[in-house]
Steps between C-alpha positions, in 0.01 A plus 500: 500500500467170686227275361206417726560135407870481579568184703128415508382149413307456173350170381423454130325194356535402136839673507674290235392712200280782374344736753640303792861509385478870412341570839783316678760711320309822573466425871866404495584847370323636812740305724232256620557148629331260261328165539426363152283202413406312182511151354801563273779512755777539240335819378453620857871468561568729204238755610638504854847572362361784286316644802819497707683672218224764492558570871299250703628470857421127477328276245394146591296256295319170538266276300135604533186359341204714610257235373606271786420586860793296633743685274366839612522408868854365464604812313357741758657300785833544320427872450427540872831336579691720254341818638564387857868438430535839334310683774702328774825602333394866499317513834814554712361346816140608447217253452456480120162532327425270207380758246428464132465843342358409158327193358468501120257232385612477138490126423226416252446520127277374220481172310337471160254720318223246456131584503292364785367232264853378425669571833716246682458414866874491565543856367204634696611331821857628470383858444266492797754326723776753433315829450233454768584229753871579477435861606281381787754242617798734488316783672365273774845358565687832488259715702643398839832647384334833421227573754733677744641720227269796420597653167577163345350416162325206334518563126315262271578491130172474314398585146292736292310177425364502855252765385466451122499161333550374145430192290704208632564675831222356717712310753787749512267800535304314767821422685622859490156624602542269798837658580338845483228401746755339733686832503184695574403257776843522662477878491189472717626223727835667572360847561641624829818291485693763304573253221446626146339281232525571127440339164712600199313406183701511175359507151698394193849415627770304321667250733496119491125518568393417143773242454365314803139552392570351156721226647821594323356598160721803424301617196171503693668664799627794292170569322319695778780759502544549125514867402475628859723639773387278789580533867814331633573319822698803615196728454296290740787452743540876525133535591526225763800659669337845484189359671708342776696821564203731561470648850349258752164681502459468120337190347492461121193279480490414129711598202428415135801550272470473121733596220404816314418285196229314694190709563286199590516120489391494135629845401874472429687724259727299272757648265502360148848413376 
């Protein structure tokens, strides 16, 4: 059966690894046309190739830093151009519409696990810039590409930490709580446009998240997952694609996904070796 997303344009931020890369491959398997953004362009090139191999009709990539307004605006101007070229090629004499079907705001992440008393300004500022202001910037810039496309989806990748915090998680939890409230606000503001707005909030998931959080310390990065079967990037990507492929009248507002081993933030079953 033909996928609802075949030949539709999908934009994924933070697409160079983790949830973003897995999401790109999963949308590729649906036959979508992909616009991928991240700071690590060499990794983006690899992900785009993997997405094409999975079945993507097209997969384009470009440098994107969601913490910089100029970078976001340049990226979305490029995206508009790419969509316009593709739409013109398929319009066959008709006036093409510039339509983005799905925006996945995935860029973000955590830095450090310091208490508030020992926290660092640069870590706090980066987390708030990417997880909060980055979502606002990307959504503001991309909305003109979506408003004439009822049934389109804005899917924000949040965290279980948006609702339940932990020691050392003040700034990250605050940032993801901000993402959650942005999602809820957009749901209200876009009511009547036909656009769907969703947040996908993972719990314990093993990607490069911890490696980035602990700034390359492999031993520290592995510790949160010891003795567990955590979520994978593919698990979250599957949920994102499922959300985007619901019928146009169905909006999945919020989805929390945790591994079976994680009953709560502080309640994780760990197998003893």
